[in-house]
C-alpha positions in Angstrom: -39.0 2.7 -47.7 -39.6 -0.9 -46.6 -35.8 -1.5 -46.7 -35.1 1.5 -44.4 -37.8 0.3 -41.9 -36.4 -3.2 -41.9 -32.8 -2.0 -41.4 -33.9 0.3 -38.6 -35.8 -2.6 -36.9 -32.7 -4.8 -37.1 -30.5 -2.1 -35.8 -32.8 -1.5 -32.8 -33.1 -5.2 -32.1 -29.3 -5.5 -32.2 -28.9 -2.6 -29.8 -31.5 -4.1 -27.4 -29.6 -7.4 -27.5 -26.2 -5.8 -26.8 -27.6 -3.7 -24.0 -29.3 -6.6 -22.3 -26.1 -8.6 -22.5 -24.1 -5.8 -21.0 -26.6 -5.4 -18.1 -26.3 -9.2 -17.4 -22.5 -9.0 -17.3 -22.5 -6.1 -14.9 -24.9 -7.9 -12.6 -22.8 -11.0 -12.6 -19.6 -9.0 -11.8 -21.4 -7.2 -8.9 -22.5 -10.5 -7.4 -19.0 -11.9 -7.7 -17.5 -8.8 -5.9 -20.0 -9.1 -3.0 -19.1 -12.8 -2.6 -15.4 -12.0 -2.6 -15.8 -9.2 0.0 -17.8 -11.4 2.3 -15.2 -14.2 2.1 -12.4 -11.8 2.7 -14.1 -10.4 5.8 -14.5 -13.8 7.3 -10.8 -14.6 6.7 -9.3 -11.2 7.7 -11.2 -8.5 9.7 -9.6 -5.6 7.8 -12.3 -3.3 6.7 -10.9 0.2 5.7 -8.1 1.2 3.4 -5.9 4.1 4.6 -4.0 6.4 2.3 -0.2 6.9 2.9 2.9 8.1 1.1 6.2 6.2 0.9 9.0 8.3 2.3 11.9 8.3 -0.1 15.6 9.2 0.3 16.1 8.2 3.9 18.5 5.5 5.3 19.0 3.9 8.7 21.8 5.4 10.8 24.8 3.2 11.5 24.4 3.3 15.3 20.8 2.0 15.2 20.2 -1.5 16.4 17.7 -3.2 14.0 15.0 -4.2 13.9 13.6 -1.2 15.7 11.2 -1.9 18.5 8.7 0.9 17.9 7.4 1.1 14.3 5.3 4.3 14.9 7.4 7.4 15.0 5.5 10.6 16.0 8.2 13.3 16.3 11.1 14.7 14.3 13.5 13.9 17.2 12.4 10.3 17.3 12.8 10.1 13.5 16.2 11.7 13.5 17.5 9.1 16.0 16.8 6.4 13.5 17.0 7.9 10.0 19.3 10.2 8.0 18.3 12.1 4.9 20.0 11.0 1.7 19.5 13.7 -1.0 20.8 13.0 -4.5 21.2 15.2 -7.6 18.4 15.4 -10.1 14.6 15.4 -10.2 13.1 13.8 -7.2 16.4 13.9 -5.4 15.2 15.4 -2.2 13.9 13.4 0.7 10.1 13.2 1.2 9.0 16.1 3.5 7.4 14.9 6.7 5.3 17.3 8.8 5.2 15.7 12.3 2.6 18.3 13.4 0.1 16.6 11.0 1.7 13.3 10.2 3.5 10.3 11.7 5.5 7.5 10.1 5.4 3.8 10.2 8.8 2.3 9.8 9.9 -1.3 9.1 13.6 -1.8 9.7 15.1 -5.3 9.3 18.4 -6.6 10.6 21.4 -5.8 8.4 22.2 -8.3 5.6 24.6 -8.9 2.8 21.7 -9.9 0.5 20.0 -7.3 -1.7 16.7 -6.8 0.1 13.8 -4.6 -1.0 10.7 -3.9 1.1 7.6 -3.1 -0.9 4.4 -1.6 0.6 1.3 -3.7 0.0 -1.5 -2.0 2.0 -2.4 0.1 5.0 -5.7 -0.7 6.5 -7.8 -0.2 9.7 -9.1 -3.4 11.2 -12.5 -3.9 12.9 -10.6 -4.0 16.2 -9.1 -0.5 15.5 -5.6 -1.6 14.7 -3.7 0.1 11.9 -2.3 -2.8 9.8 0.6 -2.1 7.5 1.4 -5.0 5.1 4.6 -5.2 3.1 6.5 -7.7 1.0 10.1 -8.5 1.3 12.0 -9.3 -1.9 15.5 -10.9 -1.6 17.9 -10.6 -4.5 21.6 -11.3 -5.0 24.4 -11.4 -2.5 26.1 -8.0 -2.1 29.8 -7.3 -1.3 28.6 -5.1 1.6 25.9 -5.1 4.3 22.9 -2.9 4.4 19.9 -2.3 6.6 16.6 -2.8 4.7 14.0 -0.2 5.7 10.6 1.0 4.5 9.0 4.2 5.8 5.5 5.4 5.1 3.9 8.7 6.1 0.4 8.6 7.6 -2.0 11.4 8.6 -2.2 11.9 12.3 -6.0 11.7 12.2 -5.5 7.9 11.8 -5.2 6.3 15.2 -4.8 2.8 16.6 -2.2 0.3 17.5 0.3 -0.3 14.7 0.7 -3.8 13.4 3.2 -4.6 10.7 2.7 -7.7 8.7 5.0 -9.3 6.2 3.1 -10.8 3.3 4.3 -14.1 1.8 6.3 -15.1 4.8 
């Protein structure tokens, strides 16, 4: 009987120790996050993340001068002047559907290049000043035997308003 009581006491003491250690770790993590957020706000006034979808299977038409001046495209006619659909066989081969009654696109189109160039989305955020800030990263690869026009298109809900600002990260 005494052994059972002693084992139970040790088990409870161990549980209390583990629980108190876990609570301390959680508290420290929270404090760190608050500090990081405060520092980030003083460096960059971006405050709200916005959801978006990357539009796939589109390419820039040959007659378009790049880079394009207006990065916010609000109608199908505007979009069709710049981009062409590029469907391929297989699963996920169709271009992303864009409903311009409910959505608009933000497009980044760079000058043509003979270097393999990929544009990767980083974030879409609303700043304190009301701007919609789209950040992306440019990755340059090997020299190609042809030229291409690097482009990135994201689809955004029309309820999101504000001036569009595109920002290359790591420039």
